[in-house]
Steps between C-alpha positions, in 0.01 A plus 500: 500500500272470195453749224191493281480656151166652451332527153636853454860384593511673844713290737355477851703377796270283713745449783369636825754617751382449858442814695702527820299643790608547863219455750502551871261484794121434466529528121658154506200327629337461165807335358548246778300209343678531170839543670437190718417287193802625309734432797369141523540446129864629491617357832390157397782491250876463541690632694223568761316164488248645740146370529307793644136564575291804407412556862860521607605724210203740553591525868869558416414769242273682748812586694597720202161671483509568870845662497492851364877479412471176303464486125401240238621571146256348253551408144156540326407386157160655424427517874595130541770444763784312320776578749559655838785589732458570871707729726466616861727656768669203674368613842155375389617157389489184717764408742621224270605761239628764751709263716781416247550871443503584865741213582738655249494845632248669274257754641167369355356848520755599226418206275240495224389155407434426132288197533387257237463568127274282294445528122307274265733313256383687186617831644843400614817622326346839402660716781218477748719367779726803458194728514374323816834577678490860375152558631570336840828691545334825405229431759763446768672828394172685530444371852863583588706369799632180344866409463438158341247310293500126502302199378512125558562248228430128469824322426466144366794275411602488133418128501156532659278230354215749416727756344384562137772470236430855380495659847704828524548653845444869529833579675630716223191720524549587864878507483474773229284702751775476763370223710748242646414154632546453878441158670 
């Protein structure tokens, strides 16, 4: 955050807080290219270490635009997408995501899936992760009919060779929201 003293001694705060915007359905289509690029940028880093393609990401994100119950929560800085968080009723997810829940006795029709959250580094540590969870959970409550919300996390060993020295996992964020890790 930078302050500038103008010639007449007025102090102006130049920090721009990203606007949080929840978008569903066809309104998502215009954001898909920017979201795909952002996901590739963020998922390239630890802990994901994922080397995706624009084609795959755009196809994946179309799932959200085609599902009227899905939502993507955007963090916009002057209309530029700097973060995003996906969510969709679990019944619309792939079998790979549904299967572990079904095998452990969960009714997937009662589970809301808080998918991935991505945020550019300059915007981290400012409460946006919390706001992503709030917006996704509020969307699930608006839809109704869910007993659980869940998400998947990438767990890497503490001694992983590509783990940055300053890496801090986000466990405390989601634990404060009432989530508990299940294998």
